[in-house]
Residue, then its C-alpha position, 0 to 999 in steps of 0.5 A: m679710905l672711904n671710911a676715913l673720908e666719911a669720919f673726917t667729913v663728919v668731924i669737920v662739919g660737926l665742928m663747924v656746926g658747933v662753932e655756929f651754934s655757939v655763936a648763936f646761942v652763947v657768944n651773942r648772949i654774952l656780948d649782949a650782956l656786956p656793959e656800954d659799947s663792949g658788946q658792939l666792939g666784941r661783935s665787930h671783932g668777931g665779925r672780922m675774925l670769924g668772917a675770915v675763917m668761916p668761908v674757908w670752913y664752909i667751902a672745905s666742908l662742902a668740898l669734903v661732902a662732894v668728894w664723899a658723895v662721888a666716892g660713895w655713890h654706890h654705897p648705902g646713904a649716898g642720897l643722905v650725903v647728896t641731900a646734906g651737900g644740897l643743904l650746905i650749898l643752901s647755907v653758903i648761898m644764905s651766907v653770901l646773900l643775907l649774912v655777909p653783907i650785914n657782917d661786912r658792915g658790922k665788922t667796921w663799926t665802932p661806937e663813933n661810926r656805927p649807924t643808928d639802926w645798928k642793933e636792928q641790923m644785928n638782930r636781922w643778922e641773928r635771925y638769918h643766922y638761926v635759920r642757917v644754923a638749923v640748915i647746917i644742923a640738918a646737914f650734919a644730922l644727914l651725914a651722921a645718919a649716912l654713916v649708920 
């Protein structure tokens, strides 16, 4: 049973990492290359869509890691799992304090109502997001290492 939990957790966290990596290094570059206001409209839509899905994914990933840490406490790699859980907690804290406030503003913007500094706010969001992606990649790597 523990093996199934470990594998399931690594897959769920790995998929989350893949989505966030894609947002950082693929989707945002595509949106930046779109003409006129299309990129900003795409970011607003993405903020609404992913803003609804990602919190559930982050919390579910953290819960799975916590269950793995408890169930596998006396197994090799438990320290790696606990450390990965700490990194996921850090990613949730970063999200709530740094990224969500910007995203909550950005998802309501249209070309008619966006603030004059909207690009600076999006650039700030992207810088925070790069750090968050690095944190969750490290958590994923620790979980993968705990399997070995």
